[in-house]
C-alpha positions, 0 to 999 in steps of 0.5 A: 276321422282324418285331420284337415286345416281348420279355418276357424279355431275356438279357444276355451279356459274356465279360469283367467289366471295370469298364467292362462291369459299369457298362453291365450296371448301367444294363441292370439299372436300367432294366429294374427299373422295366418289366415285361420279365424280365431274365436274366443270363449266369451269371458276370455276374449273380453280380457284379451280385448277381441272381437270374435265372441262365443258362449260354449253353450253356443259354439260358432256354427263354422267352428272346426277345432277347439283349443282349451287352456288349463286342466283336464276339467276344462277339456272335459267340459268342452267335449261335453259342450260339442254334444257329439258334433265331429269337432276335435278338441286339444288341450294345452295344460296350465293346471295341476291335472293334465293327462288328456292335454296333448300340449304342455304350456311350457313346450315350444307352442308355436311349433304345435300351433303350426301344426294345427294350423296345417292340419298336421295331427291325427284325430283319435275317436274316444268312447263315451257313456250316456247317463240316464237317471230314472230313465231321463237322460241326464248327460254323457261322460268322457271319463266317468259316472260316480255313485257316491254316498252324500255322507263322508265316513257312512258307508253306502249299499249298491245294487249293480245289474248288467242287463237285468242280471244282478251281479252284486250287492256291494257295501262301498263308499261308491261306484265309478262307472268309467270309460277307457279315457277315464281309466286313468283318472279316479277309477285307477286311483280306486284299484281299477286297471287302466284301459287302452282308450282304443279299446271298446269296453267300459269298467265298473270300479268299487270305491273303497268296498267293505268286502275284499272279494269286491273287485272292478269289472270290465264289461263289453260296450253293448252292456247296459249297466243298472246301479240303485242305492239299496239303503235309506241314506242318500247319494250323489251322481257326479258326472265327470266332475262337474254335473251332480245330481242328488240321489235316494233309495227310490233312484235308478242310474243307467249307463250304457255306450253313447252313440256319438264319440269324443274327438281329440287331437293327437301329435306323436305321444303314444298312450303308453308313453304318457302313462309311463311320463305322468302316472309311474 
């Protein structure tokens, strides 16, 4: 997807701390002297005393680009709200977790806002996964879908199928199904490999498995993964860390590659340089 000069930029933040409001004011002051229209998520805009407001669930129809302020959670929530539309998203990190953010809030913010205003950036397409619960579509993820035990300290048993073939029954705290983008998040902490975000694949990573032989699996993009709980204990399905569903033994989680992509703004930083800076 080619970049272009945005005519309308939307600004989103989940939290309204003094630090985040300070960054939002910098954005407001920068764009006030240009031709680009700026809209603000309702709660944020009210604190800034601006008129162009919107709800994240109903983006302005002319929105060309979205700026998120905060951590990865805010960016993930925003990508899901875009619902597959070809609107690029760029994160300004002002939180504890910000691997997906392209801009650090304490950097030269005007420099990056200038590049955004003039369309001098790249747009990277990222794979998403579609998640169904008992055949009903419950959402998409840019990072991961996590199936986990509902009782901490109580191991759970899971059945994992790929295209109808049962590949394993495992005893573990849970199972992570992760995109390449999510491979640097929870999946990495659970022993999964780092996958280049431009690679067309996804991974299945057990969380604290009982058997030492139970290892992560990388699968091709066309694979259809089905996971079931096979004990009487309840569990949870968590999508990108914020959308949660209760699970029982009868439930079936089906995961496939989404037909739509996420679009993230990129400047010069390479993926591997970011891995070295933030994870090593």
